[in-house]
N, C-alpha and C positions, 0 to 999 in steps of 0.2 A: 615482545615489548608490548606494555600495556597502552591501549589506544587512548589518547588524550580526550577527555570529556569537555569540549568547548563549543560554544555556539557564537555566531557571528552577529551583531546587531547592525541592521541595515540603516543607512542614512535615509529617512523618509523625505520625499519631495516637500518643499515648503508649500504651505497653504495660501492660496490666493484669497482676496477678500470675499468673492463670492462663495467660497467653500467654508468660510467661518462659522456659518450657521448650522452646518452638518458635519460632524466629524467623520473622517474616512475611516472606514473598518480596516483594522490592522490584521495582517495574516503573517504567521510563521511558517517557512517552508522547510519540510524535512524530507531530504533525498540525498543520496551519496554520490550522485553525479553534479560536479560543480558546473559543468556547462549548462545543464538543464535547470539547476537552481537559478543561476544568473539570467537565463534567458526567460524563465517563467516570471522571475521578479520584475524584469523590465517590462513585460506584457502587463502584469499586474499594476504596476506603478503608472503606467499609462492611462489608467481608467481613472475617472474623475472621483469615484467613490470608494476606491480600495487603495492601499498601500501595503508594501512588505516591511514589517517591523524587524525580522531577522531570518537568519538561516541556520540549518543544523544538518550534520551528515550522520547521525547515529542516535540511538535512543537515549542515552544519558544526557547528551548535549541538547537534544529536543526538551527533555524534562527540565533541564537548567534554564533554556530560553524561556519556556513558558513561565517559569517561577519569576523570572526577572523582567520579563517583557510584557506580560499580561495581554496576550493577543485575543483578538475576537474570533479568529479561526485558525486551525492547523491544517495544512495539507501534508499527507504522509504517503511516502512509497511503501510498496510491500517489500521489496528487496533493500535490506539494510544490512550492513556488516554487524555481526553478533546477533542480538535479538532481533527478529525480523518485524516488520511493520504491524502484523497482527498482534504479536506480543506487546508492542509499544502502545497500540490502541487501548489495550485491556489495562495497561499501566497508567496511562493519561487519564482514562475513564474512572479508574479507582480514585485518583487523586484530584480529578477536576471533572466531576460528572456532567456539568452543565457546559463545558467548552464544546463547541461544535467542531467535528473532525470530518475532513474529506479525504478519502483515499485517491490519489492521482498516481496511477501505476501503469507500467506497460503489460502486466500480467493480464490474462483472459478475465474478463469479468463473470464468464460463466463458473469459474472455478473460485474466485476470491470475492465476489461482491457480496454474497450472502454471508460468508465468513466474517467479512469486514463489519457488516452490519450488526452481526451477533456480537461482535467484539466491542462495539460502542460506536463505530462510524456513522455518521448521518448521511453518508453519500459515496458512491464509487464511480470514477470516471477514469477511462484509458487515456494514456498520454497522446495517442494518435488522434483523439477527437479534435474537431475544428476549434479554434480559439474562442468563437463565440459560444460553443457549448460549455467549454470549461468555465467561461465567466458566468454563465448561467447557473452552473452547478454551484460555484461559489457563493453566488448571490441567493440561490435557493436554500442552501444549507444555513446561510446567515440568518434567513428569515424564519428558520426553526423548521424547515420542510425536509423530507428525506429526497435524495436524488439518486437515481439509477437510470441508464438509458431506456428509451422505450422498449427496444427488443427485450432487454433484461428484465424490465418490469412485466411484459407480457409472459416471459418464462416463469417468473415467479408466481405470478396469478395462475398459470396452468398447473404448476406444481402443487400449488395449495387446492385447487379443484380436483385434482387427482389424488390428493392425500399423500403428496410427497412422492410421487412415481418417480422411477429413475429415468434418467436422461442419459445421453452418451457421456460416459465418464463420471456421472454423478454419484454412482454407488462406488466406484473405486475411491473418490475423493472422501466420501463420508467415512471411509474405514481408516483414514490417515488423520495425524495431527497436522497442524499448520505447517510445522517444520518438514515433517516427513513429506508433505505434498510438494513443499518448495523443492526438496532435494529430488524427488521423483521427476519433476519438470526439468531440472538442470540435468539430471542423467539422461533424459530423453533428448535433451538439446546436445548431447555429445560430450558433455563435461565430465572429467575423470574426477577421482576422489580428491587428489590434491588441488586441482583447479577449483573443486566446489569449496574446498577447505579455505582456500585464499579468498574466494569471493565473500564468503559468509564470515570470515574472520574466526573459524572455528578450527579444532585440530583436526587432523586426518582421521585420528582415532575416534573422534565424535561422529564424523561423517560415516564412517564405517559401521558404527552402531546404529545410527538412523537407518542407512541401508538395510542392514541385517533386520531390523523391525519391519521395514517396508516389505523386504523379501518374505518374511514369515507371514505378515498380514495378507498378502496377496498370494500366498501359497506357491512361491517359485523355490525351486531347489538351488539354483545357482545364480550368481551375480550376472552371468551371461544372459540367462533367460530373463531376468528382471530389466537389463539394459534393452534387450530386444523388445520387451513389451513397452518400455518407457518411450522408445523412439516412436512406436506405432501410436501409442496413446496421445503424445504431444502432437504427433501429425493430425490425429482426429480433432483435436481442439481447435486447429487452426482451418479447418476445413469450413 
């Protein structure tokens, strides 16, 4: 069944007299986990200068929401059903080059922060960060600045100084497309082909094709060898 492309418009809190001189900055949240969307929306709406204008759970509905709601900033998760967050970043940037985009994701920033910035994001922050850091990232991106964590900023500077020298897992990630990297990570987390297909809203045949490409690029002969490597590689990223 084809996934319906809809977004939801959020009822924004009424302005008080003291807020009338300064418009609240309006944020569209793109995430396929309803509980997280609603939770972060409540937290943002509690801020005096921010409000959530809408929510979306996939790429097409996010684009539809942007066209109708005209947000000041969009937060985007990396893992979305169908086209992933990286592809969505590219699509939004092509249509709305000046719209600030902030990736808010559970995925390790060492793998996805630089990819996200290259795709058009102005910042990357992980979901497990403290609330005040999330709000700081939102405001920083709204000011037209880039945001990455202090540790990620240090890594990026070090890589630049070393001329892009490899880090743990960096050379592996550079060989793969965004979707292939996502699938490698899911394999390493113990997910099978059918489970990955359900999570990404893709066919099992498509997942098997991506897995075959990953296996070829990383020079593994069998799917079992790839799975063993993927588990070890994911463990290394969490150290």
